[in-house]
N, C-alpha and C positions, 0 to 999 in steps of 0.2 A: 162541437160544443163535446162531444161524449170521448171524441180522440185526446183531446185536451183534455179532459179529465183524468182519463186514463193515462198519459204521459205523467201529470201531476203527481199521480197516484204511485209509477215508476219509478218516478226521480227521486217522490220523499223515501221509497224503499231501497232505493240504493245510496242516501244520503244517510239513513241510518244503519246499515251496513257498512259502510264506509266508518263512521265514526265508531261503531265494536270494532273494529279491524285496528284505527287508530289506536284507540283506548288499548286495545291486549299490547298494541308495540310500546305505549307510554308506563301499563304496567309493572315495577319492578318485577325482573324476571324470576327472581324467590318466590313472589307472590305466586305465581303461575303453575312455576314446577316444585313447590313446595311439598316436599317429603314424609309423607304421614306413615302411622300404623295400620293396619288393619287386626280391629280385636275382635274378641268372640271365645264361643262356647263349644267343647267337643260333646253330644248326645248319643247312645243307643237308640236308634230309630224304636218309634213306642212306646219307650219306657224313659228312665229319671235317671236312667244310671251314665254318668259324667265318663269319658273315656279318656284315659292320661295316654303318655308315650304315642298318641299319632304323628305322625309328622306333618305340617304345613308347608309346603311352598309354594312359592310366587314364582308362576314361569313365566312373567316377565323379568324378572332382577335377580333370578335363583338362590333368591334368600331362602333359606328354609329355618324350623324352629320345630321343637316339638312342644303338645300339648303339658302343661303338668297336673298333678295329682288329681285336682278336680277337674280336671277337663280344660282350663283356659290354655288360650294362647294370643300371643301377637307378634305381628311381625311385620318388618318395613315393606312397606305398600305403598300406592297413590289410588284412588278411585278408579274404576274400569279393570284395575291389574287381573288375572287370573290365578285363583288360588288351586292345587292339587291336595286333596287331605287320601295319606292314606295312613291305613294300620292294618298291622297282620289278621286276616281271620273277618277280616272286613271288608266292602266291596270300597272302589274308590269313588271318591266324589271331585267334582272341579265346580265351583263357583266365585264368581264375579262381583267385585271389593265394591260395597254402594259407596253413597255416601254421606259420610257422617254418622254413621248406623253399626252398632255390632252386630257379629255374625251370629245365629245358630246354625250350627250343622247338624243333620242326622245321618248316622252311618248303619247301613243295611249289614248285619253278619253275611258273610257269605253261607254261612250252611242254613239258613234262611230263605236262601232263594233257593229255586228248583236247582238238583244237580243235573242242568243242563244247558251244556256251551251255547248254544244258541239265545238259552234266556238271556242269560247274562251279561253277552254280548250284546244283545237287546236293550238289558239295561243301561248298561255304558253307552251307548249309541244316542238314550236317549237322553241322557245327561251332557255328552257333547252336546246335542241338537241345541239342548236349552240353553245353554252357554255361548253358544253360537249367536241365539237370538239376540241373549239378552246383551251382546254388544253390539251389534248391529240396531238395536233402537234406538243407539244413540248416536245411532249417523241419518244424517238424511238421504244423501245417495249414495256408499256404499253399499252394494250388498242388495239391492233394488233394482227395479226395473223403470227405472223414470224414463218419462216422455223426454226424447232430446228437448224441447221447447223449455224445460225446466232450466239446462245451461244456459240458453240463451235467458232466458228473462232473468235467471237472479246469479248470474257469472260470477259474481265477489264471495258468496255465500257457497261454491263449487270449491272455490277456487281455497277457501278459507279450511273446506272440510279435507281437500288436500293435505295441509297440514296440521290436522288436527288431533291430540292425544288418542280420543275415541276413532278415528280412523285406525293411525298406527295400531292400536290394540286389536282391532277388529281384525284388521289383516294377518297381524302376529299369533292371533288364534287358529285363524283359519288353515295358516300353516299346520299350525298344532294340530287341527281337527283331520286335516288329510292326514297326516303321519299314522295319527292315533287311527282313524278309520282303516288305513291300511294292514295296520297290526291288527285289527282286530276278525279283518278278512282272512288273516293268518292263522289266530286261532282259532274259526272257525273250522279250518281243515286241518289245522295242527294241533291237539291240545293231548292233555293225558287221558279223556278217557278213550281216544282214537287209538291213541299208543297203546294202550293198556290191553286193546280189544285183539289189535295185530300185531303185538308180540308177548314175549314173557320178560320182561323186563321190568325191574321192579326198584324201589330204595334208589341208592347215589346213582344206581347206573342208568335210571330212569333221570333222572334229572342233567346228569350230565349229558343223554342221547337229548332231550329238548332243548337244551343251551345250544351243542355243536350242529346238529343238523335242524336244526328251523330253519324252512324255506324261506326263502326273497319274494317280496309282493309279486315282483314278473315272475318267478316260477308259479305261483298257484293262481293267476290271473285266468286261465283258463278253464281249470281243474274245476273236476267234481268230485263226491266222495269214495267212489272208486280208483281215481288217481292217486286222492290223497293216501288211501289202502296202502294202493300200490309202492307209494312213494316211501312211507315208513316202513313196510316189509324189507323193500330190498336197503334201505339204509341203516335197518337193525340189524340187517345180515351182514352188511360192512362194517359196524359198530363193531358187532360182538366178535369177528373175523379179525379185528385189529388189535382187541381185547385177548384174542387168545396167540394171538401170532407175538404180542408183548411178553408175556408169561416165560 
């Protein structure tokens, strides 16, 4: 009797999932993939000061807009897309577009953060991790250690998630997250503070050196601060020799 009841419950769940999947195919594609806009206002954190000319970029579709004089913005986006907000002298922020809800985005001035590369990197890492968690909350299987029996018991749900927009958004952001995490590792070992401490470069020469001699992630994987300082000193000597040769 118990086996029969369990069978009927599983069959009912299967039929419900089957009905939902058929409904997805029956609904007009325009309804499912309707393009919407993400709207909101950008403020300086801890104040009511609105920030104009901040750049809001949708990293899913590469659309970008600037906030107006009142700090308002509107960018083409769908629910679940990831926005990157940048503004000179402010720390970058990532947010996930919610369902039918305007955004209030608070930016932190970089001079309010401690003048420590590690602190700034941790601040960005926390923001990236929070956004990744937000994406994974929208999926049931992706990024979670599920018992293999879940896939056997709910095969249709697992298959549907494979093709869902939420999973695609989560995977896309994971790739972005991995790239940004590598850049943060480089920043910890190659940054303006370290270069100034180990060279005499300033101004335009310093800026050009930072761009031209920024190491690749595979170079710094096994570095410590001594390795970084050695690389900076040798590279700066090479850079200055190049400048003297061109004169």
